[in-house]
C-alpha positions as CSV (number, residue, x, y, z in Angstrom):
1,M,17.2,22.5,-68.9
2,A,14.1,24.7,-68.6
3,Q,11.9,21.8,-69.8
4,L,13.3,19.5,-67.1
5,L,12.7,22.1,-64.5
6,Q,9.1,22.5,-65.6
7,L,8.6,18.8,-65.6
8,G,10.0,18.5,-62.1
9,I,7.7,21.3,-60.8
10,Y,4.7,19.6,-62.5
11,V,5.5,16.2,-60.9
12,L,6.0,17.9,-57.5
13,V,2.6,19.6,-57.8
14,V,0.9,16.3,-58.7
15,I,2.5,14.6,-55.7
16,V,1.3,17.4,-53.4
17,I,-2.3,17.1,-54.7
18,V,-2.3,13.3,-54.4
19,Q,-1.0,13.5,-50.8
20,W,-3.6,16.2,-49.9
21,Q,-6.4,14.0,-51.1
22,M,-5.1,11.0,-49.2
23,V,-4.9,13.0,-46.0
24,N,-8.5,14.2,-46.5
25,A,-9.6,10.7,-47.2
26,S,-7.9,9.3,-44.1
27,Q,-9.3,12.0,-41.9
28,G,-12.8,11.3,-43.1
29,S,-12.5,7.6,-42.3
30,S,-10.2,7.8,-39.3
31,K,-12.6,5.7,-37.3
32,Y,-12.2,2.8,-39.7
33,P,-11.4,0.0,-39.0
34,F,-10.6,0.4,-35.3
35,I,-13.6,2.1,-33.8
36,K,-16.0,-0.1,-35.7
37,G,-14.7,-3.1,-33.8
38,Y,-15.3,-1.4,-30.4
39,T,-19.1,-1.3,-30.8
40,G,-19.6,-4.8,-32.1
41,N,-19.4,-8.2,-30.4
42,D,-15.6,-8.6,-30.8
43,T,-13.4,-8.4,-27.7
44,C,-12.2,-5.0,-26.7
45,P,-8.6,-3.9,-27.3
46,G,-6.6,-3.6,-24.1
47,R,-6.4,-5.8,-21.1
48,Y,-8.9,-3.9,-18.9
49,C,-11.4,-2.6,-21.4
50,G,-15.0,-3.9,-21.4
51,R,-18.5,-3.1,-22.4
52,I,-21.7,-2.9,-20.2
53,E,-23.9,-4.6,-22.8
54,E,-23.8,-6.1,-26.2
55,G,-23.0,-3.5,-28.9
56,A,-21.9,-0.8,-26.4
57,M,-18.7,1.1,-26.7
58,C,-15.6,-0.3,-25.1
59,G,-14.3,1.5,-22.0
60,A,-13.8,1.3,-18.3
61,C,-16.2,-0.9,-16.3
62,P,-18.2,0.6,-13.5
63,R,-16.7,0.4,-10.0
64,G,-17.1,-3.1,-8.6
65,Y,-17.1,-4.7,-12.1
66,A,-14.3,-6.3,-14.1
67,P,-14.1,-7.4,-17.8
68,D,-14.3,-11.1,-18.5
69,A,-12.7,-13.0,-21.4
70,A,-15.4,-11.8,-23.8
71,S,-14.8,-8.1,-22.7
72,M,-18.2,-8.0,-20.9
73,C,-18.2,-6.1,-17.5
74,R,-19.2,-8.6,-14.8
75,R,-20.1,-7.8,-11.2
76,C,-17.5,-9.0,-8.7
77,N,-19.1,-11.1,-6.1
78,S,-16.2,-12.9,-4.5
79,N,-14.9,-12.3,-1.0
80,P,-11.3,-11.2,-0.2
81,S,-8.8,-14.0,0.1
82,F,-6.9,-14.7,3.2
83,Y,-3.9,-12.9,1.8
84,D,-6.1,-9.9,1.0
85,W,-7.2,-9.7,4.6
86,L,-3.6,-9.9,5.7
87,Y,-2.8,-7.0,3.4
88,L,-5.6,-4.9,4.7
89,G,-4.5,-5.8,8.3
90,F,-1.0,-4.6,7.5
91,M,-2.2,-1.3,6.1
92,A,-4.4,-0.9,9.2
93,L,-1.4,-1.6,11.5
94,V,1.0,0.9,9.9
95,P,-0.7,4.1,11.2
96,L,-1.2,2.5,14.7
97,V,2.4,1.5,15.0
98,L,3.6,4.9,13.8
99,H,1.3,6.6,16.3
100,W,2.6,4.6,19.2
101,A,6.2,5.1,18.1
102,F,5.9,8.9,17.9
103,I,3.9,9.0,21.1
104,D,6.6,7.0,22.9
105,L,9.3,9.3,21.4
106,F,7.7,12.6,22.3
107,C,5.4,12.0,25.4
108,R,7.4,11.6,28.6
109,P,4.8,11.4,31.5
110,K,3.5,7.9,31.8
111,R,-0.1,9.1,32.3
112,C,0.0,11.0,29.0
113,L,1.8,8.1,27.3
114,Y,-0.9,5.6,28.2
115,L,-3.7,8.1,27.5
116,F,-2.4,8.9,24.0
117,D,-1.7,5.2,23.2
118,L,-5.3,4.4,24.1
119,S,-6.5,7.3,22.0
120,A,-4.5,6.1,19.0
121,F,-5.9,2.6,19.4
122,I,-9.5,3.8,19.5
123,E,-8.9,6.1,16.5
124,T,-7.6,3.3,14.3
125,V,-10.2,0.8,15.4
126,L,-13.0,3.2,14.8
127,S,-11.6,4.1,11.4
128,A,-11.3,0.4,10.4
129,W,-14.8,-0.3,11.6
130,L,-16.3,2.6,9.7
131,T,-14.3,1.7,6.6
132,L,-15.8,-1.8,6.6
133,F,-19.2,-0.4,7.4
134,L,-19.1,1.9,4.3
135,S,-17.6,-0.7,1.9
136,D,-19.9,-2.5,-0.5
137,P,-22.3,-3.9,0.6
138,A,-22.8,-0.8,2.8
139,G,-24.1,-1.3,6.3
140,K,-22.7,-4.8,6.6
141,M,-19.5,-6.0,8.1
142,S,-18.5,-7.9,4.9
143,V,-16.6,-6.9,1.7
144,R,-17.4,-7.7,-1.9
145,S,-14.2,-7.7,-3.9
146,C,-12.6,-8.5,-7.3
147,S,-9.8,-11.1,-7.2
148,V,-6.3,-9.9,-7.8
149,E,-4.8,-11.8,-10.7
150,Q,-1.5,-10.1,-11.5
151,F,0.6,-7.1,-10.6
152,S,-0.7,-5.0,-13.5
153,D,-4.2,-5.1,-12.0
154,W,-3.0,-2.3,-9.6
155,Y,-1.9,0.0,-12.4
156,T,-4.6,0.0,-15.1
157,L,-3.6,3.6,-15.9
158,F,-0.6,2.3,-17.9
159,F,-2.7,-0.1,-20.0
160,N,-5.0,2.2,-21.9
161,P,-4.8,0.9,-25.5
162,T,-4.1,3.0,-28.5
163,P,-4.8,0.6,-31.4
164,D,-4.4,3.1,-34.2
165,Y,-1.6,5.0,-32.4
166,Y,-3.9,8.1,-32.4
167,H,-7.2,7.4,-30.5
168,T,-6.7,6.2,-26.9
169,I,-9.4,4.2,-25.2
170,Y,-9.4,5.1,-21.5
171,C,-10.1,2.0,-19.4
172,T,-8.5,3.1,-16.1
173,Q,-10.5,1.5,-13.3
174,E,-10.1,-0.2,-9.9
175,I,-9.7,-3.8,-11.0
176,V,-8.5,-4.7,-7.4
177,F,-11.8,-3.4,-6.0
178,P,-11.9,-2.4,-3.1
179,L,-8.4,-2.9,-1.9
180,Y,-7.2,0.4,-3.4
181,T,-9.9,2.7,-2.2
182,M,-10.5,1.0,1.2
183,V,-7.0,1.9,2.3
184,L,-7.3,5.5,1.1
185,I,-10.6,5.8,3.0
186,Y,-9.1,4.3,6.1
187,Y,-6.2,6.7,6.2
188,T,-8.5,9.6,5.7
189,L,-10.7,8.5,8.6
190,C,-7.6,8.0,10.7
191,L,-6.5,11.6,10.0
192,F,-10.0,12.9,10.7
193,F,-10.5,11.1,14.0
194,M,-7.0,12.0,15.2
195,M,-7.8,15.7,14.6
196,V,-11.1,15.4,16.4
197,F,-10.0,13.4,19.5
198,R,-6.2,14.0,20.1
199,P,-6.1,17.8,20.4
200,L,-8.9,17.8,22.8
201,L,-7.2,15.2,25.0
202,S,-3.9,17.1,24.8
203,Y,-5.5,20.4,25.8
204,K,-8.0,19.2,28.5
205,L,-6.4,16.2,30.1
206,A,-2.7,16.3,29.4
207,D,-1.7,19.9,29.8
208,C,-0.9,20.3,26.1
209,Q,1.4,17.3,26.1
210,G,1.8,15.2,23.0
211,S,1.5,18.1,20.5
212,K,4.6,16.9,18.7
213,A,3.1,13.5,18.2
214,I,0.0,15.1,16.7
215,Y,2.1,17.2,14.4
216,S,4.0,14.0,13.4
217,A,0.8,12.3,12.5
218,L,-0.2,15.3,10.3
219,Y,2.9,14.6,8.3
220,F,3.1,10.8,8.1
221,L,-0.6,10.1,7.4
222,P,-0.6,12.2,4.1
223,I,2.7,10.6,3.3
224,L,1.1,7.1,3.7
225,I,-1.8,8.1,1.5
226,L,0.7,9.2,-1.2
227,I,2.8,6.1,-0.9
228,H,-0.3,3.9,-1.2
229,A,-1.5,5.8,-4.2
230,V,1.8,5.3,-6.0
231,L,3.1,2.0,-4.6
232,G,0.0,0.1,-3.6
233,G,0.7,-2.8,-5.9
234,I,4.3,-3.1,-4.8
235,I,3.3,-3.1,-1.2
236,Y,0.6,-5.7,-1.8
237,Y,3.2,-8.2,-2.9
238,A,6.1,-7.1,-0.7
239,F,4.5,-6.4,2.7
240,P,5.2,-9.8,4.3
241,Y,8.9,-9.3,3.7
242,I,8.8,-5.7,4.7
243,I,7.3,-6.8,8.1
244,V,9.9,-9.4,8.7
245,V,12.9,-7.3,7.8
246,V,11.7,-4.1,9.6
247,S,10.8,-6.0,12.7
248,V,14.2,-7.6,12.9
249,I,16.0,-4.3,12.4
250,T,13.9,-2.3,14.8
251,S,14.2,-5.0,17.5
252,A,18.0,-4.9,17.2
253,C,18.0,-1.1,17.4
254,H,15.8,-1.3,20.5
255,L,18.2,-3.7,22.2
256,A,21.2,-1.6,21.1
257,M,19.8,1.4,22.9
258,E,20.0,-0.3,26.3
259,E,22.6,1.1,28.6
260,E,24.0,-2.3,29.7
261,Q,25.2,-4.3,26.8
262,K,25.8,-7.6,28.6
263,I,23.9,-10.9,28.3
264,R,22.6,-11.0,31.9
265,E,21.6,-7.3,32.1
266,L,19.8,-7.5,28.7
267,L,17.9,-10.5,29.7
268,K,16.9,-9.0,33.1
269,H,15.9,-5.7,31.6
270,S,14.0,-7.2,28.7
271,L,12.0,-9.5,31.0
272,T,11.4,-7.2,34.0
273,N,11.0,-3.8,32.4
274,V,7.4,-3.4,31.3
275,R,8.1,-1.0,28.5
276,S,11.0,-3.1,27.1
277,L,9.0,-6.3,27.4
278,T,6.0,-4.7,25.6
279,I,8.2,-3.5,22.7
280,L,9.8,-6.9,22.3
281,L,6.4,-8.7,22.4
282,G,5.1,-6.2,19.8
283,H,8.1,-7.0,17.5
284,W,7.5,-10.7,18.0
285,L,3.8,-10.3,17.0
286,L,4.7,-8.4,13.9
287,H,7.4,-10.9,13.0
288,A,4.8,-13.7,13.4
289,Y,2.4,-11.7,11.3
290,G,5.0,-11.5,8.5
291,M,5.8,-15.2,8.6
292,I,2.0,-16.0,8.4
293,S,1.7,-13.7,5.4
294,I,4.6,-15.3,3.6
295,T,3.5,-18.9,4.2
296,G,-0.2,-18.2,4.0
297,M,-0.5,-21.2,6.4
298,S,-1.2,-23.3,3.3
299,Q,0.3,-26.3,5.2
300,P,-0.5,-25.7,8.8
301,S,1.3,-28.8,10.1
302,F,4.6,-27.6,8.5
303,H,4.2,-23.8,8.8
304,A,2.8,-23.5,12.3
305,P,5.9,-24.9,14.0
306,L,8.0,-22.2,12.2
307,L,6.4,-19.6,14.4
308,A,8.6,-20.9,17.2
309,L,11.5,-19.2,15.5
310,V,9.9,-15.7,16.1
311,P,12.1,-14.9,19.2
312,F,15.2,-16.1,17.4
313,P,16.5,-12.7,16.3
314,T,16.2,-11.3,19.8
315,I,17.9,-14.3,21.4
316,F,20.6,-14.2,18.7
317,Y,21.4,-10.6,19.5
318,I,21.5,-11.1,23.2
319,L,23.8,-14.2,22.9
320,T,26.2,-12.4,20.5
321,V,26.1,-9.0,22.1
322,K,29.7,-9.4,23.5
323,F,30.9,-9.6,19.9
324,T,29.2,-6.3,18.8
325,D,29.5,-2.6,19.6
326,P,26.2,-0.8,19.5
327,S,28.0,2.6,19.5
328,L,28.6,2.0,15.8
329,V,24.8,2.3,15.4
330,Y,24.3,5.0,18.0
331,P,27.5,7.0,18.1
332,F,26.0,9.6,20.3
333,K,25.8,7.2,23.3
334,T,28.6,7.6,25.9
335,N,29.1,3.9,26.7
336,S,31.1,1.7,24.3
337,L,32.3,-1.9,24.3
338,Q,35.6,-1.1,22.6
339,G,38.5,-2.3,24.5
340,V,36.3,-4.7,26.7
């Protein structure tokens, strides 16, 4: 029994010594065979890893570059596609529409309303112009971009390879250059110009009116920056449908807020009231923008006539208003169609 115990201890000691030597050997050659392949002429591991020159280490390409099939970083010299411009236009419209919505909600005097609407328009246009001016090539009203191939191009952070399950190659970069950073710069400039112009107008010309609209912008602009930073890729592919759905819903909500819920009164108020007509035309323009983004106007002879359907949601609401009860949407209103 004692001999068996001694034999077992001896075997255990031998196993520990052998494993210790194997660990030391593996630590001394941990870069083989994986790291060796990163500095040669082989393709880099990972979808978005590349090298600047032959024999260089694999990693993230410089800004404005993208790896090709041979994992070499190539300069992007293409122009944004029509869909890319529509996406940038949508991201530029979002702050302007939110500015106008909060101004209309919180600014009661018409003089202040028009003044702040004009200020918001100038702020966003100036921010968009300066963003284009600062984009590569700087000083020119043109944009050099990398083409968007797939959804994962927006989230290279999640595709850093770990070929040996220990060493991670960090290849996080802006493959969708410059669609990601342009929007962030634009929102930052919108916030800056709003803080420069709007408080001065509010204090000097509007007797401190519109302060709530300013505070609202101080909330929703950082929120837009956060949303774009996290959901930029999702918005890129979903924004046409977001425009169509939201424009239909908000148009119905606007009509539901009218006091007289009858066909003749709704038609008369929508066509004669300047504010109501402006809101409806704005919704129609947004709806048309969404339809153009969905179709891409790839077949103009077929897609262009579809724009005639833009007023259809409004017409459908007005014609079917006698079958609905807007108080279910706005229960705080006094009037109701129940029992009519």
